[in-house]
N, C-alpha and C positions, 0 to 999 in steps of 0.2 A: 412533426416529430422526427428527430434526427436518428432515433434508434427503433423505429417502428417495426414490430414483429421480430426483433432480434432476440437471441437467446444468450444471456450473459451469466457467467459464473464469477462470483466475488468471494474471495476468501477473507477471513477475519471480519465477517459481516454481522456479528452479533451486536455491535455497537460502534461508536466513534466514526472514523472515516468510512469504514465498510458499510455501515448502516446508511450513512449519508449518500454514498455512491449508489446503493440499491434504490434509495428514494428518488434520486435524480434520474437514474436509468429508467425506472418504471414510469416516471412522469414524462419521459421522452419516448415511451412505447415499448420498452424491452421487458421480456419475462426474465426473472432472476432466480438463479440458484444461490441460496444463502448458505454459505459454508461457515461453520463455527467449530470450535474445539471443546470449550468447556461450559459456555453459558447458553443452554438451549432455550431458556425462557426469553432472553433478549433476542436470540435469533428468530424465534417465533414472532416476537414483536416487530422485528424488521420485516419478516415475511407478510405479516398482516398489513403493514403500511404499503407494501408492494401491491397487495390485493385491493386495498382501498383505491389505489391508482388505476384499477381496472386491469391489472396484469397478473399472470400466473406466477406463483412462487413455490419453490421446492426447498425444503430445509435439509441439509446434509451435514452430519458430523464427520470431521476428518482431522487427524493430526498431520499437518502438511509436511512434517519431517520424516514421515513414514511412507516409504514407496508403495507398499501394499495398500495403504489407506487412500493414497492419491489415485491409484489405479482403480480401486473400487468406487471412489467418488466419481470419476469420469465415466465409468460403466453405468452408474446410476443416471448420469446426465443423458447418455445416449438412449438408455432404456426408457427414460421419461419423455425426452424432447426430440430425440432422433438426430440432432446435430447441435453444433455449438458455434456461435459467432464471435463471442467476446470473452476474454478472460482478464480479470483484474487480480493480480497476485499481491493482495494487500496485507495478508496476515504477517505479523512479525512480533518481536519482543525486544525489550530493552536489554542492554548489556550490563555487566558488572560495573556499577558506578563507583569506581575506585581507581587509584593510580595504577598504572600498568605493573609496577613493581610488587603490588599486592594482589594481582590477579593470578589465576591458576589455569592450567590447561582445561580443567573441568568447566570453569567459567566460560572459557572461549568456545568450547565445543557446544555448550548449550545455546549460545547465541548464533553460532554458525549453523547448527542443525535447523533452527527455525528460520532465521532470516535468509541465509544463503542457500542451503540445501533445499529448504522448503520452497523458496522462490524458483529455484532451478527445476524441481520436480513438477511444480504447478505449471511452469512454462513449457517444459518438455512434453508432458503428457497432454496438455491442452493443444499444443501445436500438432501433435499426432492426429488429433481429430479434425483439425482444420486443413491439414495439408491435402487430403484427397479432394476437398471441395474448392481448393485453390483460392481461399479467401479467409480472412480472420484478422481480428485486432487483439493485441495483448498489451496490457498496461502493467508495469511493475512499479513498486513503491520503494523509493529510497528515502532520502532525507537530506536536509542541508548539512547534516553531519557526515554525509557521504561525499561532500564537496570540500569540507574543511574540518580542521580539528579543534578541539578545546579540551580542557582538563577533564580527566576521569571518565572519558568516553571512548577510549582507543579501541576496545573490542567491538562495540556497537558500530563505531565509525568504519572499522575495517570491513564489516559485513555490508554496510550500506554502500560503501564505495565499490565493493564486489558486485553488488546488484547492478550498479551503473554499467560496469564493463561487461557483465553477463548480458545485459540488454543490448549493448552495442555489438558484441560479437554475434549474438543470436539474430540481430537484424540482417546480417549477411547470410547466415544459414537459412533463414526463413524467407528471404526475398524471392526465391524461385517458386515459392508456393503462394505468392501474393499475400503474405501475412506481414502486417506491420506491427512492430513492437516498439514501444516508447516508455519512458520512465518519468514519474513525477517525484520531485524532491521537495516535500513540504517543509515549511519552517515551523514556527511555534503556532500550533493549532490545538488549543485546549479542548479536551473532551471530558466527560464526567469522571472517567477513571484516571485522568491526568489533568487536574484543574490548573488554571494559571496561578502565578504567584499573587500575593496580596497587592492591591493597587498602591499601597503606601510603602511597599518594600523596595529596597535598592535594586534587586534583580528585575522587578517589573519596570522600574524607571530606566534601567539599562536597555532592556529590550525595546522600549519605546524610543529611546535615544538612537539606537542603531538601526531601527526599522524605518525606512523612508516614508512608508504609508501610515505609520503612527498607530498601528493597532495589531492585536493578535489576529491570526486567521480564524476562520470558522470552517467546520467540516464541509459546508456547501461550497466554499472556495475551491477546495481540492476536488470535490465531487463534480463540479461543473467542468473542471479541466479534464477529468476522466471521461466525461461525456464527449468532449471535443476529440480526445484521442481515440475514442471508440467509434467515432462516426466517419462517414465518407469524406469529411473535411480533411482527413489526414491520409488520404490514399497515396500521397507522394511524400509522406513524412515517416521516417523510420530511424531507429537507433538514436533518438534524441532524448535529452533530459530537460524537463521544464521545472524550474524552481518556482514553487507557489509559496512565497515567503515574505510578501510585503516589501521586497527589495533588499532584504538584509544581506544576501550574498552578492549584491552589486558592490558592496564594500568588503565582502568576505569577512565579516565580523560576527562572531557568535558569542554573546555574553557568557562568561564563565561563572558558575555558582560559587567557585572558591573565592572570587573577587567580590561578587555582588549578592551573595546569599549566605545562609548559615552553612558552616562546614559540616559535612556528614560525619557521623562517628564511624571510625574504621575498626574492623574486627582485629 
């Protein structure tokens, strides 16, 4: 077991990638702090899966964009477990799916507060707990949209690109404490709340055309990469970005829905 007896905190863990990461972490021997914002029932479902794998689970609600809630979240971790080994800053939100000319400052602030400020707070406060013990692993979550642009995604892409360089800069600051921080940039990984396009749609065929491995990803593809980054296998890896995307960024092509799918209605 690569994470035996480790204590791991995963934000955005009520479903999707976060739930899959909890599943993989616990199967590799880690106890998990399951952090959610709105869906307690699904968070409890994730925690129960961790327990089925024979590991301890604690469910905590926190709005990651709120500094006080992040501080309270980590206080609960210390009160419950005494220390922390791994942080996965997975929680995030989509941006305003519209052309930049139709976006507002309010649109931008919403996605910045969750994706960029939330990741920053999760990393900063988690690292404060790890620094005295001179060890720790932090995984941030970007996207292929943080590596390249496409139509109607500029606000989201700006925050996901910001997460990448937040990770790179933090790698220098945290190195003296033997804390490794790395980033995952997932490609198209459908989850129940964000299902794939219909197989007979033009957009589906475009993704298949541009993805060398010829399929959409599964949450476990990302989760297994998170296990790797959280393990001792990465003791000499920090500040890096791993694209888990079936190879699509090898050609740096992201199919645009304005070419391959129905155009959204604009307000």
